[in-house]
C-alpha positions as CSV (number, residue, x, y, z in Angstrom):
1,Q,0.0,0.0,0.0
2,V,2.9,2.4,0.8
3,A,4.4,1.7,-2.6
4,N,1.1,2.4,-4.3
5,N,0.7,5.6,-2.4
6,E,4.2,6.7,-3.4
7,A,3.5,5.9,-7.0
8,D,0.2,7.9,-6.9
9,E,2.1,10.9,-5.4
10,S,4.7,10.8,-8.1
11,R,2.3,10.4,-11.0
12,P,1.2,14.2,-11.1
13,W,4.9,15.2,-11.6
14,Q,5.2,12.6,-14.4
15,D,2.0,13.8,-16.0
16,A,3.3,17.4,-15.9
17,A,6.8,16.7,-17.2
18,R,5.9,16.8,-20.9
19,P,4.0,20.1,-20.9
20,V,6.5,21.8,-18.5
21,G,9.4,20.6,-20.7
22,T,7.7,21.9,-23.8
23,V,7.2,25.4,-22.2
24,L,10.8,25.5,-21.1
25,L,12.0,24.5,-24.6
26,V,9.9,27.3,-26.1
27,I,11.3,29.8,-23.6
28,I,14.9,28.8,-24.6
29,L,14.1,29.1,-28.3
30,C,12.6,32.6,-27.9
31,A,15.3,33.9,-25.5
32,V,18.3,32.9,-27.8
33,D,18.3,34.7,-31.2
34,D,20.5,32.1,-32.8
35,L,17.9,29.4,-31.9
36,N,14.8,31.4,-32.5
37,P,13.1,29.7,-35.6
38,V,11.3,32.9,-36.7
39,K,14.4,35.0,-36.7
40,I,16.4,32.3,-38.5
41,F,13.7,32.1,-41.2
42,C,13.6,35.8,-41.6
43,S,17.4,36.0,-42.0
44,Y,17.3,33.4,-44.7
45,A,14.4,35.2,-46.4
46,L,16.3,38.5,-46.3
47,H,19.4,36.9,-47.8
48,Y,17.4,35.4,-50.7
49,E,15.0,38.4,-51.1
50,S,16.5,39.3,-54.5
51,V,15.6,35.8,-55.7
52,T,12.2,35.3,-54.1
53,G,11.0,38.9,-54.2
54,L,9.5,38.6,-50.8
55,H,10.3,41.0,-48.0
56,L,9.6,39.1,-44.8
57,T,10.2,40.6,-41.4
58,E,9.5,39.4,-37.8
59,G,6.7,42.0,-37.6
60,R,5.0,40.8,-40.8
61,I,5.2,37.1,-39.7
62,A,3.7,38.1,-36.3
63,L,0.8,40.0,-38.1
64,I,0.1,36.9,-40.3
65,A,0.1,34.7,-37.3
66,L,-2.2,37.1,-35.4
67,V,-4.8,37.1,-38.3
68,L,-4.7,33.3,-38.4
69,L,-5.1,33.2,-34.6
70,L,-8.1,35.5,-34.7
71,A,-9.7,33.3,-37.4
72,I,-9.2,30.2,-35.3
73,V,-10.7,32.0,-32.2
74,V,-13.8,33.0,-34.2
75,I,-14.3,29.6,-35.6
76,E,-13.7,27.8,-32.3
77,R,-15.2,30.4,-30.0
78,Q,-17.6,28.0,-28.4
79,Q,-14.9,25.5,-27.5
80,L,-12.6,28.3,-26.4
81,L,-15.2,29.8,-24.1
82,Y,-15.9,26.3,-22.6
83,F,-12.3,25.6,-21.8
84,C,-11.6,29.1,-20.5
85,A,-14.6,28.9,-18.2
86,R,-13.6,25.4,-17.2
87,A,-10.0,26.5,-16.4
88,F,-11.2,29.6,-14.5
89,F,-13.6,27.6,-12.2
90,R,-11.1,24.8,-11.7
91,C,-8.5,27.2,-10.4
92,T,-11.0,29.1,-8.2
93,F,-12.9,26.1,-6.9
94,S,-9.8,24.1,-6.0
95,N,-7.8,27.0,-4.5
96,L,-10.3,29.5,-3.2
97,F,-13.8,28.3,-2.7
98,F,-12.9,24.8,-1.5
99,R,-9.8,23.6,0.3
100,S,-9.5,20.5,-1.8
101,V,-11.4,18.6,-4.5
102,E,-10.4,14.9,-4.6
103,I,-11.4,12.5,-7.4
104,V,-12.0,8.8,-6.9
105,G,-12.7,6.2,-9.7
106,M,-12.1,8.3,-12.8
107,D,-11.1,5.2,-14.7
108,N,-14.7,4.0,-14.4
109,L,-15.7,6.7,-16.9
110,P,-15.6,5.4,-20.5
111,K,-13.1,7.5,-22.5
112,N,-15.4,7.8,-25.6
113,G,-18.9,7.1,-26.8
114,P,-22.2,8.1,-25.4
115,V,-22.7,7.9,-21.6
116,I,-25.0,9.4,-19.0
117,L,-23.6,10.7,-15.7
118,T,-26.1,10.7,-12.8
119,G,-25.1,12.6,-9.6
120,N,-26.6,13.4,-6.3
121,H,-27.7,17.0,-5.9
122,N,-26.6,18.5,-2.6
123,N,-25.2,21.8,-3.6
124,Q,-27.3,23.4,-6.3
125,F,-25.2,25.1,-9.1
126,V,-21.9,24.0,-7.4
127,D,-22.6,20.4,-8.2
128,G,-22.6,20.9,-11.9
129,I,-19.4,23.1,-11.9
130,I,-17.6,20.6,-9.7
131,L,-18.3,17.9,-12.3
132,L,-17.5,20.1,-15.3
133,T,-14.2,21.2,-14.0
134,N,-13.0,17.8,-12.6
135,C,-14.2,15.3,-15.3
136,S,-11.9,14.1,-17.9
137,R,-14.6,14.4,-20.6
138,Q,-16.6,17.4,-21.8
139,I,-20.1,17.3,-20.2
140,S,-23.4,18.7,-21.5
141,F,-25.8,19.2,-18.6
142,M,-29.5,19.5,-18.8
143,I,-30.6,22.6,-16.9
144,A,-34.0,24.1,-16.0
145,Q,-35.1,26.8,-18.4
146,K,-35.7,29.0,-15.3
147,S,-32.0,28.9,-14.5
148,F,-31.0,29.1,-18.1
149,D,-32.8,32.5,-18.3
150,R,-30.8,34.0,-15.4
151,P,-28.1,36.5,-16.5
152,L,-25.0,35.0,-14.9
153,V,-26.1,31.4,-14.7
154,G,-27.5,31.5,-18.2
155,F,-24.2,32.8,-19.6
156,L,-22.3,30.0,-17.9
157,A,-24.9,27.5,-19.1
158,R,-24.4,28.5,-22.7
159,A,-20.6,28.4,-22.2
160,F,-20.8,24.9,-20.9
161,H,-23.2,23.8,-23.8
162,C,-26.1,23.0,-21.4
163,I,-29.5,21.9,-22.7
164,P,-32.4,23.9,-21.3
165,V,-35.4,22.0,-20.0
166,T,-38.8,23.5,-19.4
167,R,-40.4,22.0,-16.3
168,P,-44.1,22.3,-15.3
169,Q,-43.3,24.1,-12.1
170,D,-41.4,26.7,-14.0
171,N,-44.6,27.8,-15.7
172,A,-46.9,27.3,-12.7
173,F,-49.5,30.0,-12.0
174,R,-52.2,30.5,-9.4
175,G,-55.7,29.4,-10.4
176,A,-58.8,31.5,-10.2
177,G,-61.1,31.2,-7.2
178,L,-61.0,28.7,-4.3
179,V,-61.6,24.9,-4.2
180,S,-63.0,22.6,-1.6
181,S,-63.6,18.9,-1.2
182,D,-66.6,16.9,-0.3
183,G,-64.5,14.2,1.3
184,T,-63.7,12.3,-2.0
185,S,-61.4,13.0,-4.9
186,T,-64.0,15.4,-6.4
187,L,-63.3,19.0,-6.0
188,H,-65.8,21.9,-6.1
189,G,-64.7,25.5,-7.0
190,V,-66.0,28.9,-6.3
191,D,-65.3,31.5,-9.0
192,T,-63.0,29.0,-10.7
193,R,-62.4,28.5,-14.5
194,F,-61.3,24.9,-14.7
195,R,-62.1,24.4,-18.4
196,E,-60.3,27.6,-19.4
197,Q,-57.2,27.2,-17.2
198,M,-56.7,23.4,-17.2
199,E,-56.9,20.3,-19.2
200,D,-57.1,16.6,-18.3
201,G,-53.7,15.3,-16.9
202,V,-52.3,18.6,-15.6
203,L,-50.8,18.7,-12.1
204,V,-52.4,20.9,-9.4
205,E,-50.9,21.8,-6.0
206,F,-53.3,22.9,-3.2
207,E,-52.4,25.1,-0.3
208,G,-51.3,22.8,2.6
209,S,-50.9,19.7,0.4
210,P,-47.6,17.8,0.4
211,G,-47.2,17.9,-3.4
212,P,-49.0,18.2,-6.7
213,L,-51.8,15.9,-7.7
214,R,-53.0,14.9,-11.2
215,V,-56.3,16.0,-12.6
216,K,-58.2,13.0,-14.0
217,T,-61.3,14.6,-15.4
218,I,-62.6,18.2,-15.7
219,V,-66.4,18.0,-15.3
220,S,-67.2,21.8,-15.5
221,D,-65.7,25.2,-14.7
222,T,-66.5,24.6,-11.0
223,Q,-66.0,20.8,-10.7
224,L,-63.1,18.3,-11.4
225,V,-62.0,14.8,-10.3
226,L,-58.4,14.1,-9.2
227,D,-56.6,10.9,-9.9
228,T,-56.6,9.7,-6.3
229,D,-58.8,7.8,-4.0
230,Q,-58.1,10.0,-1.0
231,K,-59.4,13.3,0.2
232,A,-57.2,15.9,-1.5
233,V,-58.2,19.2,0.3
234,S,-58.4,19.2,4.1
235,S,-60.4,22.4,4.4
236,S,-64.1,22.6,3.5
237,K,-64.0,26.4,3.4
238,G,-61.9,26.6,0.2
239,V,-58.2,26.9,-0.4
240,S,-56.1,28.5,-3.1
241,Y,-54.3,26.3,-5.7
242,K,-51.5,26.4,-8.2
243,I,-51.6,24.9,-11.7
244,Y,-48.7,23.1,-13.3
245,P,-49.4,23.2,-17.1
246,K,-48.2,20.5,-19.4
247,V,-45.0,21.1,-21.4
248,D,-43.9,19.6,-24.7
249,R,-40.5,18.1,-24.2
250,A,-40.1,16.6,-27.7
251,T,-37.6,19.3,-28.7
252,M,-35.5,18.7,-25.5
253,Y,-35.5,14.9,-26.1
254,D,-34.4,15.4,-29.7
255,K,-31.4,17.5,-28.5
256,V,-30.5,14.8,-26.0
257,Y,-30.5,12.0,-28.4
258,S,-28.7,14.0,-31.0
259,A,-25.9,14.6,-28.4
260,L,-25.8,10.9,-27.5
261,R,-25.6,9.9,-31.2
262,K,-22.5,12.1,-31.5
263,G,-20.9,10.2,-28.6
264,Q,-21.2,13.0,-26.1
265,C,-21.4,12.8,-22.3
266,L,-24.7,13.9,-20.9
267,G,-25.0,15.0,-17.2
268,I,-28.2,14.6,-15.2
269,F,-29.2,15.1,-11.5
270,P,-32.1,12.7,-11.5
271,E,-33.4,13.9,-8.1
272,G,-34.9,16.9,-9.9
273,G,-33.7,19.6,-7.5
274,S,-31.0,20.2,-4.9
275,H,-31.5,19.4,-1.2
276,D,-29.5,19.2,2.0
277,R,-30.6,15.7,3.1
278,T,-28.2,12.8,3.8
279,D,-29.8,10.3,1.3
280,L,-31.3,10.5,-2.1
281,L,-34.7,12.0,-2.9
282,P,-37.0,9.8,-5.1
283,L,-35.6,9.9,-8.6
284,K,-37.5,11.5,-11.5
285,A,-38.3,9.3,-14.5
286,G,-36.5,11.4,-17.1
287,V,-33.1,9.6,-16.9
288,A,-34.7,6.1,-17.2
289,I,-36.8,7.2,-20.1
290,I,-33.7,8.6,-21.9
291,A,-31.7,5.4,-21.4
292,L,-34.5,3.0,-22.4
293,D,-35.7,5.0,-25.4
294,A,-32.1,5.4,-26.6
295,Q,-32.2,1.7,-27.3
296,R,-35.8,1.3,-28.4
297,K,-35.9,4.3,-30.8
298,H,-32.3,5.0,-31.7
299,H,-30.6,1.6,-31.2
300,M,-28.0,3.0,-28.8
301,S,-26.8,1.2,-25.7
302,V,-26.0,4.1,-23.3
303,P,-24.2,3.2,-20.0
304,I,-25.0,5.2,-16.9
305,V,-22.1,6.1,-14.6
306,P,-23.2,7.1,-11.1
307,V,-21.3,10.0,-9.5
308,G,-21.2,10.8,-5.8
309,L,-20.6,14.4,-4.7
310,N,-19.5,14.1,-1.1
311,Y,-19.2,17.5,0.6
312,F,-17.5,18.2,4.0
313,Q,-18.8,21.6,5.2
314,G,-19.8,22.2,1.6
315,H,-21.9,25.3,2.5
316,R,-18.8,27.1,3.7
317,F,-15.7,28.5,2.0
318,G,-12.7,26.2,2.6
319,G,-14.7,23.0,2.7
320,R,-13.7,19.7,1.0
321,V,-15.2,17.7,-1.8
322,V,-14.7,14.1,-2.8
323,V,-16.1,13.2,-6.2
324,E,-16.4,9.4,-6.7
325,F,-17.2,7.8,-10.1
326,G,-18.9,4.4,-9.8
327,P,-18.8,1.5,-12.3
328,P,-21.0,2.0,-15.4
329,I,-24.5,0.5,-15.2
330,V,-25.5,-1.4,-18.3
331,V,-29.2,-1.7,-18.8
332,P,-30.1,-5.4,-18.4
333,E,-31.7,-7.2,-21.3
334,Q,-34.7,-8.2,-19.2
335,I,-35.6,-4.5,-18.6
336,Y,-35.3,-3.8,-22.4
337,L,-37.8,-6.7,-23.0
338,Q,-40.0,-5.5,-20.2
339,H,-40.0,-2.0,-21.7
340,E,-41.7,-3.3,-24.9
341,T,-44.8,-4.5,-22.9
342,D,-44.7,-2.7,-19.6
343,R,-43.1,0.8,-19.8
344,R,-44.1,1.8,-16.3
345,G,-42.6,-1.3,-14.8
346,A,-39.4,-1.0,-16.9
347,V,-38.9,2.7,-15.9
348,E,-39.4,1.9,-12.2
349,A,-37.0,-1.0,-12.4
350,M,-34.5,1.2,-14.2
351,L,-34.9,3.9,-11.6
352,Q,-34.2,1.4,-8.8
353,L,-31.1,0.3,-10.6
354,I,-29.9,3.9,-10.9
355,A,-30.7,4.7,-7.3
356,T,-28.7,1.6,-6.1
357,G,-25.7,2.7,-8.2
358,M,-25.9,6.3,-6.9
359,R,-26.0,5.1,-3.3
360,S,-22.9,3.1,-4.0
361,V,-20.8,6.3,-4.4
362,I,-22.2,8.3,-1.4
363,V,-22.6,7.6,2.3
364,P,-26.4,7.2,2.7
365,T,-27.7,7.7,6.3
366,P,-31.1,8.5,7.8
367,D,-30.1,11.9,9.1
368,Y,-27.2,14.3,9.6
369,Q,-26.5,13.2,13.2
370,T,-26.0,9.6,12.1
371,L,-23.7,10.8,9.4
372,Q,-21.5,12.6,11.9
373,Q,-21.4,9.5,14.1
374,I,-20.3,7.4,11.1
375,Y,-17.5,9.8,10.4
376,M,-16.4,9.7,14.1
377,A,-16.6,5.9,14.1
378,R,-14.2,5.8,11.1
379,R,-11.8,8.2,12.8
380,L,-11.8,6.1,16.0
381,Y,-11.3,2.8,14.0
382,V,-8.4,4.0,12.0
383,P,-5.1,3.4,13.9
384,D,-3.3,6.5,15.0
385,G,-0.7,7.8,12.5
386,L,-2.3,6.0,9.5
387,K,-3.6,8.4,6.8
388,L,-6.2,6.9,4.4
389,S,-6.6,8.0,0.8
390,A,-9.9,9.6,-0.2
391,E,-11.0,6.2,-1.8
392,Q,-10.2,4.3,1.4
393,T,-11.9,6.9,3.5
394,M,-15.2,6.7,1.5
395,D,-15.1,2.9,1.5
396,L,-14.7,2.7,5.2
397,N,-17.5,5.3,5.8
398,R,-19.9,3.2,3.7
399,R,-18.9,0.0,5.5
400,F,-19.9,1.6,8.8
401,A,-23.0,3.3,7.4
402,V,-24.4,0.2,5.7
403,G,-23.2,-2.2,8.5
404,V,-24.9,-0.3,11.3
405,Q,-28.2,0.1,9.3
406,R,-28.2,-3.7,8.5
407,L,-27.7,-4.6,12.1
408,L,-30.4,-2.3,13.4
409,R,-32.8,-3.5,10.7
410,A,-32.1,-7.1,11.6
411,V,-33.2,-6.5,15.1
412,A,-36.3,-4.5,14.0
413,E,-37.4,-7.3,11.6
414,G,-36.9,-10.1,14.1
415,P,-36.3,-13.7,13.1
416,A,-35.9,-14.0,9.3
417,D,-37.7,-17.4,9.0
418,D,-41.2,-16.9,7.7
419,G,-42.0,-20.5,7.5
420,S,-41.3,-20.8,3.7
421,G,-37.6,-21.3,4.1
422,S,-37.0,-19.7,0.7
423,P,-35.0,-16.6,0.3
424,S,-37.0,-15.7,-2.7
425,S,-40.1,-15.4,-0.7
426,R,-38.6,-12.7,1.5
427,S,-37.9,-9.0,0.7
428,P,-34.5,-7.9,-0.3
429,S,-34.1,-6.3,3.1
430,S,-34.9,-9.6,4.8
431,V,-32.5,-11.5,2.6
432,A,-29.7,-9.0,3.4
433,T,-30.3,-9.5,7.1
434,A,-31.2,-13.2,7.0
435,D,-28.0,-14.4,8.6
436,I,-27.9,-11.8,11.3
437,N,-29.3,-12.9,14.6
438,L,-29.1,-10.3,17.3
439,S,-30.7,-10.1,20.7
440,Q,-32.3,-7.1,22.4
441,E,-29.1,-7.0,24.4
442,D,-27.1,-6.5,21.3
443,L,-29.4,-3.8,20.1
444,Q,-29.0,-2.0,23.5
445,L,-25.3,-2.3,23.2
446,I,-25.3,-0.6,19.7
447,R,-27.6,2.1,20.9
448,E,-25.5,2.8,24.0
449,F,-22.4,3.1,21.9
450,K,-24.1,5.5,19.4
451,A,-25.2,7.6,22.4
452,E,-21.6,7.6,23.8
453,V,-20.2,8.7,20.4
454,G,-22.9,11.4,20.1
455,D,-22.0,12.7,23.6
456,Y,-18.3,12.6,22.7
457,I,-19.0,14.7,19.6
458,A,-21.0,17.2,21.6
459,T,-18.2,17.5,24.2
460,L,-15.6,18.2,21.5
461,K,-17.8,20.9,20.0
462,R,-18.4,22.5,23.4
463,L,-14.7,22.6,24.2
464,G,-13.7,23.8,20.7
465,L,-11.7,20.7,20.0
466,R,-11.4,18.4,17.1
467,D,-10.9,14.6,17.3
468,H,-7.3,14.7,16.0
469,Q,-6.4,17.2,18.7
470,V,-7.4,14.9,21.6
471,R,-4.4,12.7,21.1
472,Q,-2.1,15.7,21.5
473,I,-3.9,17.6,24.2
474,G,-2.0,16.0,27.1
475,W,1.3,17.4,25.8
476,W,0.0,21.0,25.3
477,G,1.3,23.7,27.5
478,V,2.1,27.4,27.7
479,P,4.9,27.3,25.1
480,D,2.5,25.8,22.6
481,L,0.1,28.7,23.3
482,V,2.8,31.3,22.9
483,G,4.0,29.7,19.7
484,R,0.6,29.5,18.1
485,L,-0.2,33.1,19.2
486,L,3.0,34.3,17.4
487,F,2.1,32.3,14.3
488,L,-1.4,33.7,14.4
489,V,-0.1,37.3,14.6
490,V,2.3,36.7,11.7
491,T,-0.3,35.2,9.4
492,M,-3.0,37.7,10.2
493,S,-0.5,40.6,9.8
494,L,0.3,39.3,6.3
495,A,-3.3,38.8,5.5
496,A,-4.7,42.0,7.1
497,L,-4.3,44.5,4.3
498,P,-5.4,42.2,1.4
499,Q,-8.3,40.8,3.5
500,L,-9.5,44.3,4.5
501,M,-9.3,45.7,1.0
502,F,-10.6,42.7,-1.0
503,S,-11.9,39.6,0.7
504,L,-13.8,40.9,3.8
505,P,-16.1,43.4,2.0
506,I,-17.0,40.8,-0.6
507,M,-17.5,38.0,1.9
508,F,-19.6,40.2,4.1
509,F,-22.1,41.1,1.4
510,A,-22.0,37.7,-0.3
511,S,-22.8,36.0,3.0
512,K,-25.7,38.4,3.7
513,F,-27.2,38.0,0.3
514,A,-26.8,34.2,0.4
515,A,-28.5,34.0,3.8
516,T,-31.5,35.9,2.3
517,E,-31.6,33.4,-0.6
518,Q,-31.4,30.5,1.9
519,R,-34.5,31.8,3.8
520,K,-36.4,32.2,0.5
521,A,-35.4,28.6,-0.6
522,L,-36.4,27.1,2.8
523,K,-39.7,28.8,2.8
524,A,-40.6,27.7,-0.8
525,S,-39.3,24.1,-0.4
526,S,-40.9,21.0,1.1
527,T,-37.8,18.9,0.7
528,K,-35.0,21.0,2.3
529,L,-34.1,20.7,6.0
530,A,-32.2,24.0,6.4
531,A,-31.6,24.9,2.7
532,R,-27.8,24.7,3.2
533,D,-27.6,23.4,-0.4
534,V,-28.2,26.9,-1.8
535,V,-25.8,28.8,0.4
536,M,-22.5,28.0,-1.3
537,S,-24.0,28.5,-4.8
538,Y,-25.3,32.0,-4.0
539,K,-22.1,32.9,-2.2
540,I,-20.1,32.1,-5.3
541,I,-22.6,33.9,-7.6
542,Y,-22.4,37.1,-5.5
543,V,-18.6,36.8,-5.3
544,L,-18.3,36.6,-9.1
545,I,-20.5,39.7,-9.4
546,L,-18.9,41.7,-6.6
547,V,-15.3,41.1,-7.4
548,P,-15.3,42.9,-10.8
549,C,-17.4,45.7,-9.2
550,L,-14.8,46.2,-6.4
551,Y,-11.9,46.3,-8.9
552,I,-13.8,48.8,-11.0
553,I,-14.2,51.0,-7.9
554,Y,-10.5,50.8,-7.0
555,G,-9.5,51.5,-10.7
556,S,-11.8,54.5,-10.8
557,L,-10.3,55.9,-7.5
558,I,-6.8,55.4,-8.8
559,L,-7.6,57.3,-12.0
560,L,-9.3,60.2,-10.1
561,F,-6.8,60.7,-7.2
562,C,-3.5,59.3,-8.5
563,S,-1.2,60.7,-11.2
564,W,0.4,57.4,-12.0
565,C,1.3,56.4,-15.6
566,W,-0.8,53.7,-17.3
567,T,1.9,51.1,-16.9
568,T,1.8,51.5,-13.1
569,I,-2.0,51.5,-13.0
570,V,-2.2,48.3,-15.0
571,L,0.5,46.6,-12.8
572,V,-1.3,47.7,-9.6
573,L,-4.7,46.3,-10.9
574,F,-3.1,43.0,-12.0
575,S,-1.4,42.7,-8.6
576,C,-4.8,43.0,-6.8
577,P,-6.0,39.4,-7.5
578,I,-2.5,38.1,-6.5
579,S,-2.6,40.0,-3.3
580,A,-6.1,38.8,-2.5
581,F,-5.1,35.2,-3.2
582,L,-2.0,35.4,-1.0
583,G,-4.0,37.1,1.7
584,T,-6.7,34.4,1.6
585,K,-4.1,31.6,1.9
586,A,-2.4,33.4,4.8
587,S,-5.8,33.9,6.6
588,E,-6.6,30.2,6.2
589,Q,-3.4,29.4,8.1
590,G,-4.4,31.9,10.7
591,V,-7.8,30.4,11.1
592,R,-6.3,27.0,11.7
593,A,-3.9,28.5,14.3
594,Y,-6.9,30.1,16.0
595,A,-8.7,26.6,16.1
596,D,-5.7,25.4,18.1
597,I,-5.5,28.5,20.4
598,V,-9.1,28.2,21.6
599,P,-8.6,24.9,23.5
600,L,-5.2,26.1,24.7
601,F,-6.9,29.1,26.3
602,H,-9.4,26.7,27.9
603,R,-6.5,24.8,29.4
604,L,-5.7,27.8,31.5
605,L,-8.9,27.4,33.4
606,P,-9.1,24.6,36.0
607,G,-12.6,23.2,35.0
608,P,-12.1,22.9,31.2
609,R,-8.5,21.7,31.8
610,A,-9.7,18.8,33.9
611,E,-12.4,17.9,31.3
612,Q,-9.8,18.0,28.5
613,D,-7.4,15.8,30.5
614,K,-10.1,13.1,30.6
615,L,-10.7,13.1,26.9
616,P,-7.7,10.9,25.8
617,A,-8.8,8.1,28.1
618,R,-12.4,8.6,27.0
619,R,-11.4,8.3,23.4
620,A,-9.3,5.3,24.1
621,A,-12.2,3.6,25.8
622,L,-14.4,4.4,22.8
623,Q,-11.8,2.9,20.4
624,K,-11.7,-0.3,22.5
625,K,-15.5,-0.6,22.5
626,L,-15.6,0.0,18.8
627,N,-12.9,-2.6,18.0
628,Q,-14.7,-5.1,20.2
629,A,-18.0,-4.4,18.5
630,V,-16.4,-4.7,15.0
631,K,-14.9,-8.1,16.0
632,R,-18.3,-9.2,17.5
633,F,-20.7,-8.1,14.8
634,G,-18.4,-7.7,11.8
635,P,-18.3,-11.4,10.8
636,L,-22.2,-11.3,10.6
637,L,-22.0,-8.7,7.8
638,G,-20.1,-10.9,5.2
639,D,-18.2,-9.0,2.6
640,L,-18.6,-5.7,4.5
641,Y,-16.2,-7.2,7.1
642,H,-14.2,-9.8,5.3
643,G,-13.9,-8.4,1.7
644,K,-10.9,-6.4,0.7
645,S,-13.2,-4.7,-1.9
646,V,-16.9,-4.5,-1.7
647,D,-19.5,-4.6,-4.5
648,W,-21.4,-1.6,-3.4
649,A,-24.0,-1.8,-6.0
650,K,-24.9,-5.2,-4.5
651,E,-24.7,-4.1,-0.9
652,M,-26.9,-1.0,-1.6
653,G,-29.7,-3.0,-3.1
654,W,-31.3,-3.7,0.3
655,F,-30.8,0.0,1.3
656,T,-32.7,1.1,-1.8
657,Y,-35.5,-1.2,-0.9
658,A,-35.6,0.1,2.7
659,A,-35.6,3.7,1.4
660,A,-38.4,2.9,-1.0
661,N,-40.5,1.5,1.8
662,A,-39.8,4.5,4.0
663,Q,-40.7,7.0,1.2
664,A,-43.8,5.0,0.5
665,A,-44.9,5.0,4.1
666,E,-44.2,8.8,4.4
667,G,-46.1,9.5,1.2
668,S,-49.0,7.3,2.2
669,A,-49.2,9.0,5.6
670,A,-49.0,12.5,4.1
671,A,-51.3,12.2,1.1
672,G,-52.8,8.7,1.0
673,G,-50.5,7.7,-1.8
674,S,-51.8,10.3,-4.2
675,V,-48.4,11.7,-5.0
676,A,-47.3,8.2,-6.0
677,A,-50.3,7.8,-8.2
678,A,-49.5,11.1,-9.9
679,I,-45.9,10.2,-10.5
680,A,-46.9,6.7,-11.7
681,A,-49.3,8.2,-14.2
682,D,-46.6,10.6,-15.3
683,V,-44.3,7.7,-16.0
684,V,-46.9,6.1,-18.2
685,S,-47.0,9.3,-20.4
686,L,-43.2,9.2,-20.5
687,K,-42.9,12.7,-18.9
688,S,-40.9,13.5,-15.8
689,T,-42.6,15.6,-13.2
690,G,-39.4,17.5,-12.2
691,S,-38.9,18.9,-8.7
692,N,-41.8,19.8,-6.4
693,N,-39.8,22.8,-5.3
694,A,-40.1,25.9,-7.5
695,Q,-36.8,27.2,-6.1
696,D,-34.9,24.1,-7.2
697,A,-34.5,25.4,-10.7
698,D,-31.2,23.7,-11.5
699,E,-32.3,20.3,-12.9
700,T,-29.4,18.9,-14.9
701,L,-28.3,15.8,-16.9
702,V,-24.9,14.5,-18.3
703,D,-23.4,13.2,-21.7
704,G,-22.1,9.7,-22.3
705,S,-19.7,7.1,-23.7
706,S,-19.3,3.4,-24.4
707,L,-18.1,0.9,-21.8
708,G,-14.6,1.2,-20.5
709,H,-12.5,0.1,-17.6
710,G,-14.4,-1.2,-14.6
711,A,-17.7,-1.7,-16.4
712,R,-20.1,-4.2,-15.0
713,R,-23.7,-5.2,-15.2
714,I,-25.7,-4.4,-12.1
715,E,-28.8,-6.6,-11.8
716,P,-31.9,-5.0,-10.5
717,T,-33.0,-5.9,-7.0
718,P,-36.5,-7.5,-7.2
719,L,-39.1,-5.4,-5.3
720,P,-42.6,-6.2,-4.3
721,P,-45.0,-4.4,-6.8
722,N,-46.6,-2.3,-4.1
723,A,-43.3,-1.0,-2.8
724,T,-42.1,-0.3,-6.3
725,H,-45.1,1.8,-7.3
726,A,-45.2,3.7,-4.1
727,A,-41.5,4.5,-4.2
728,H,-41.5,6.1,-7.6
């Protein structure tokens, strides 16, 4: 493993050797007149001018080259704009907005041919840019028309060759009058114009309802019937409603299939809108329809590559991102055959397959608290001094996440034997936990350990400590405090002027504006928990707007109040971004020093010092309990414990089933299954509903390629029909 890590570390230098060597060679040729090919050519041309009749000089050759260069720029302006924008965002995202962007599994992406990338959507516009700037292939995303029409976002979308998609919620409008229910699926209106404003099959969302419902029949201007068996409106006094008109997506699908026929890579976020949850939202049908119709109508087999965007403090500047590409999903032959006779069932089976693949490249957990506990368990389990790669870290996170969920589900389901003795008669969830026999005592042990880990995390947060600092805290003293204070003073002194002039004004206003957008998104959404997914996107948008404005202000002040020459003014303005960058990097080091100083100050107080001194022993006790639990329960989990590598698509099959049941139960409790019925009917008409959230306007898709390294066929997990229909 050490040898492999050393080889990985040396590879970037080997990859950069050729371009760096080429640049150095060009510099040498231009610097030495006797080696400069242009000067040598001109000297020969001047010598034979009497014979050739041509008077060539360096200036004329430069002019000819400039004209040809401008012609190339005009012809290739779209590609040039794409790669310039890509280079700009790659530099800023990897060095300013995020502390690091790590890529895992890039060799799973086919190098050519049509392919669809499907990613989880946890950071709105940032998700698409992260993929665009760190993928080895050029991607064409599908983006909502509402986002495409925004000034800055639309400009970037055109630069990145995005395909606009008109969604029903983007054209939604408030219907006339009020509607009430008689306790059935029939609605009665007052001052309504149903025949004028609606048609059969449109979606309608009522005030206080969990989501849109489909209109089955319009009886008159004041009466209609919904496609549900449950009461749709809870109030008998009348409520307002919103109409989602039908949209024609034939043009959009034509553009998609045209791109796939050219062997392009298509990017899709099949959840339909961004969110800040720790698991996937129910997938929209569009990606499955595209993959299946590509074969049925256009005779193209398009693999689907799941992409996991795993953020660590992704709503803040200086966070980390791990982008993981999973093995390509090949649509099984049985789903193609099923699609000929049962389109709804084939689309649902395909969505299941995609959801399973997408969960295999993220760390799915029920909630944020559980996710934090999984990360802490991984830190406790890894031996001190051993640094894991990003791939190893994500693999270990998933092993803990899936293992704990399987153990808890095994206890919840009780004995696996249902009297039939056949695994095929049980659900995938039961099959996955069939060999796990745990007692209530085991369950209590797991719950107690989770509570201890949660309390340990809360203690660290209260004391201003991080887990990696606990191992060192016993050695800390006054000299450490003095040294870190000096380091903090030095770094902040270097960063003070650039930060005050450039970064702090921009960050202040960007954070304020982003907080306003966060409140708007949370108010308008039914899927967001705290709307953290929109924070980073709007921070970046406002930074990109405010930075040029600030430089224009400074440039104007220099012109008005300084008598500098133009050369000095240009040099000063060019030095501003460099100064801001260096100041940002210096302040990052200062912030890290401050994070060490806070617990050191606490050690000066008797109470916090005594609590800090107990933490190393407490951590060691947690490590011991965790290792004992892994040895006790690990062998029950099969490949999760014994396997050097894990087939995550297989392991996530039961998780997808469990998530489908949970979503079905939630939807049934909230709306009597009406949402599921609406979406199922939408699948039949081969139209995706899109996001229920009007603020989530950044629906996207990805281009594709033929099978490459690491490709495999992922078989669909068989689901009971009821669970399948309710889930999607």
